[in-house]
C-alpha positions in Angstrom: 78.1 47.6 64.4 75.6 44.9 65.0 75.4 43.3 68.4 76.3 39.6 68.8 72.8 38.1 68.4 71.9 40.3 65.4 75.3 39.5 63.9 74.8 35.8 64.3 71.4 36.0 62.5 72.9 38.0 59.7 75.8 35.6 59.4 73.4 32.6 59.2 71.3 34.4 56.6 74.4 35.0 54.5 75.5 31.3 54.8 72.0 30.2 53.7 72.0 32.5 50.7 75.1 31.2 49.0 76.9 27.9 48.9 80.5 29.1 49.6 81.7 32.2 51.4 85.3 33.4 51.7 86.1 34.5 55.2 87.2 37.9 54.1 83.9 38.5 52.3 81.9 37.5 55.4 84.0 39.9 57.5 83.4 42.7 55.1 79.6 42.1 54.9 79.3 42.0 58.7 81.7 44.9 59.3 83.9 42.9 61.7 87.4 41.3 61.7 88.0 37.8 60.4 88.7 36.7 63.9 85.2 37.7 64.9 83.8 35.7 62.0 85.6 32.6 63.3 84.2 33.1 66.8 80.7 33.6 65.4 81.0 30.5 63.3 81.9 28.5 66.4 78.8 29.9 68.1 76.6 28.7 65.2 78.2 25.3 65.5 77.3 25.2 69.2 73.7 26.0 68.2 73.6 22.9 65.9 74.4 24.5 62.5 77.0 22.4 60.6 79.3 25.1 59.2 82.2 23.6 57.4 85.4 25.5 56.9 88.5 25.2 54.7 91.8 26.7 55.9 94.2 28.8 53.9 94.2 32.1 52.0 91.5 30.8 49.7 89.6 29.1 52.5 86.1 29.9 53.5 82.8 28.6 55.0 79.9 26.5 53.8 76.6 25.6 55.6 76.2 21.9 55.3 73.6 19.3 56.3 73.6 18.0 59.8 72.2 15.2 61.8 69.3 17.3 63.2 67.3 20.1 61.7 68.3 23.5 63.1 66.1 26.6 62.8 65.9 28.2 59.4 65.9 31.8 58.4 63.4 32.9 55.7 63.1 36.2 54.0 59.7 37.8 53.5 58.9 36.2 50.1 60.2 32.8 51.2 58.0 32.9 54.4 54.9 33.8 52.4 55.6 31.1 49.8 56.0 28.4 52.5 52.8 29.5 54.3 50.8 29.3 51.1 52.4 26.0 50.2 51.5 24.5 53.6 47.9 25.7 53.3 47.6 24.1 49.9 49.2 20.9 51.1 46.6 20.6 53.9 43.9 20.2 51.2 46.0 18.5 48.6 46.2 15.1 46.9 48.8 13.4 49.2 47.2 11.6 52.1 48.9 11.6 55.5 50.4 15.1 55.4 47.2 17.2 56.0 47.6 17.3 59.8 51.4 17.6 59.6 51.0 20.6 57.2 48.5 22.3 59.6 50.9 21.8 62.5 53.8 23.3 60.6 51.6 26.2 59.3 50.5 27.0 62.9 54.1 27.3 64.0 55.0 29.5 61.1 52.0 31.8 61.4 52.7 32.2 65.1 56.0 34.0 64.3 54.9 35.8 61.0 55.0 39.6 61.2 51.6 41.2 60.8 52.4 42.5 57.4 53.2 39.0 56.1 50.3 37.3 57.9 48.0 39.9 56.2 49.4 39.0 52.7 48.8 35.3 53.3 45.3 35.8 54.7 44.4 38.1 51.9 45.3 35.5 49.3 43.5 32.8 51.2 40.4 34.9 51.7 40.0 35.8 48.0 40.9 32.3 46.7 38.0 29.9 45.9 39.1 26.3 46.0 37.2 23.7 44.1 36.6 20.6 46.2 39.2 17.9 45.9 38.3 15.3 43.3 39.8 12.0 42.4 42.0 9.7 44.4 44.7 10.6 46.8 48.2 9.1 47.2 49.7 7.9 50.4 52.7 10.1 51.3 54.7 7.0 52.3 54.3 5.6 48.8 55.6 8.8 47.2 58.7 9.0 49.5 59.6 5.3 49.0 59.2 5.7 45.2 61.3 8.9 45.2 64.0 7.2 47.3 64.1 4.3 44.8 64.4 6.7 41.9 67.3 8.4 43.7 69.0 5.1 44.7 68.4 3.3 41.4 66.6 0.4 43.1 64.0 -1.7 41.3 60.5 -1.5 42.7 58.1 -4.5 43.1 54.5 -3.6 43.5 50.9 -4.8 42.9 49.3 -2.6 40.3 45.6 -2.1 39.8 44.7 -1.5 36.1 41.9 0.4 34.5 39.6 -2.6 34.6 40.3 -3.4 38.3 42.7 -6.3 37.5 45.7 -6.6 39.8 49.1 -7.6 38.5 52.6 -7.9 40.0 55.0 -5.4 38.4 58.8 -5.0 38.5 59.9 -1.6 37.4 63.1 0.5 37.3 61.8 3.8 38.5 62.9 7.0 36.8 60.8 9.9 38.1 57.5 11.0 39.6 55.3 13.3 37.5 52.4 15.3 38.8 49.6 16.3 36.4 46.4 17.8 37.5 45.5 16.1 40.8 47.3 12.9 40.0 50.7 11.5 40.5 52.4 9.2 37.9 55.5 7.0 38.2 57.6 6.7 35.0 59.7 3.6 34.9 61.1 0.8 32.8 58.9 -2.3 33.1 61.4 -5.2 33.6 58.9 -7.9 32.4 57.3 -6.0 29.5 60.7 -4.5 28.4 59.2 -1.1 27.8 58.8 2.3 29.4 55.5 2.5 31.3 53.5 5.1 33.2 51.8 4.0 36.5 49.2 5.8 38.5 50.7 6.3 42.0 47.4 5.8 43.7 47.1 2.4 42.2 50.5 1.2 43.4 50.8 -1.2 46.4 54.5 -1.5 47.2 56.1 -4.8 48.2 59.1 -5.0 50.4 62.0 -5.2 50.1 62.9 -3.3 47.0 64.6 -5.3 44.1 68.2 -5.1 43.1 70.0 -1.9 42.1 70.1 -1.1 38.4 72.1 1.1 35.9 69.9 4.0 35.0 68.6 4.1 31.4 68.1 7.0 29.1 64.4 8.2 29.5 62.0 7.7 26.6 62.3 11.4 25.9 64.4 14.2 27.5 61.2 15.9 28.6 59.6 13.2 30.7 56.6 15.4 31.6 55.8 16.0 28.0 56.1 12.2 27.3 53.6 11.5 30.1 51.3 14.2 28.8 51.4 12.6 25.3 50.7 9.1 26.6 47.8 10.3 28.6 46.3 12.1 25.6 47.0 9.4 23.0 47.7 6.0 24.3 46.2 5.2 27.8 42.5 5.4 27.3 40.2 2.7 25.8 38.0 5.1 23.8 39.0 7.6 21.1 36.5 10.1 19.7 36.9 12.5 16.8 34.7 15.5 16.1 34.5 18.2 13.4 34.0 21.4 15.3 32.4 24.3 13.5 34.5 26.9 15.3 38.1 28.1 14.9 40.7 26.2 16.8 41.6 29.4 18.8 38.1 29.2 20.4 38.9 25.9 22.0 42.3 27.0 23.4 42.5 26.2 27.1 38.9 24.7 27.1 39.6 21.1 26.4 42.2 18.4 27.2 41.8 17.0 23.7 44.0 17.5 20.7 42.8 20.3 18.4 43.8 20.5 14.8 42.8 23.5 12.7 41.2 22.9 9.3 40.4 26.4 8.2 39.4 29.7 9.7 36.0 28.4 10.8 36.6 24.7 11.4 38.8 22.4 13.4 39.1 18.7 14.3 39.0 17.6 18.0 40.2 14.3 19.3 39.3 13.2 22.8 40.3 10.1 24.7 38.8 8.6 27.8 37.2 5.6 29.6 33.5 6.7 29.5 31.7 7.8 26.4 29.0 9.5 28.4 31.5 11.8 30.1 33.1 12.5 26.7 29.6 13.5 25.4 29.2 15.8 28.4 32.7 17.3 27.8 31.8 18.2 24.2 28.4 19.7 25.3 30.2 22.0 27.7 32.3 23.5 24.9 29.1 25.3 23.6 30.0 24.9 19.9 28.4 23.0 17.0 30.1 19.6 16.5 29.8 16.6 14.2 30.7 13.2 15.5 33.1 11.5 13.2 33.7 8.4 15.3 32.8 6.3 17.2 29.2 6.0 16.0 27.8 5.0 19.4 28.9 8.4 20.8 26.1 9.9 18.7 23.6 7.9 20.8 25.0 9.3 24.0 24.9 12.9 22.7 21.3 12.4 21.5 20.3 11.0 24.9 22.0 13.9 26.7 20.1 16.4 24.5 16.8 14.7 25.0 17.3 14.6 28.8 18.1 18.3 28.9 15.1 19.2 26.8 12.8 17.2 29.0 14.1 18.7 32.2 11.7 21.0 34.0 13.0 24.6 34.2 
């Protein structure tokens, strides 16, 4: 039979693993009498764990949320996942949590068994991380936006557009979507009477929030797919179309554009962006023969890029 300390840890692990536990099942798992389970539950409550109980023959126990955060029990896989997640967050795209993540990681690694620490360090040692690019988002903005999504409260914020113009927006927030290294807010724009996508790093929240609202049906059931479609088709000032002399399969996973097969040796590529020079560079990196269908000025950028490369000293 387990001693009291080991039994308490086992009981806590069981309560964290499943939402509801009949008292008889816990007693059977622990190999003790139901009366012992009741005493152990009281000990957990004294330690700060909010264990709720329901009386009667069909009664049981449930681990609830309390006013303070008690210690958590993690199995091996959970501990490794949390450690990797904290290391990633320390170099992520949300500002304000880097130092917090490192503090939490130090506490976790202090108690990790050697076998788990070795797994985490091995993954870290053999992972090459590309330097962070692009803007970062303040953690406070994300938490306030997420809370407004949860509580159905209208948001008021100053929003910086593509051209640098700043406008006041009133939006009914629906959800946050992460794509690549950027965060997007999906919401119903109260003034434009339409669903819009906002870059979270361009949001400057005003206080207090606006009134509560009745949630609307999202523009599509799959909000992430809707955002992906908008980013690819609607939100960029330039659209470029190319005839690519290569099968569509050759471009799979190599471009963020839309690829449409024509035949076994040819496909059409559509790119959208805010800089024609970068679009020319993106096509050059594909290492395939292309014809520019539109816009005509993109041909000049590709020609200039080719001449610059040819004139470079090797």
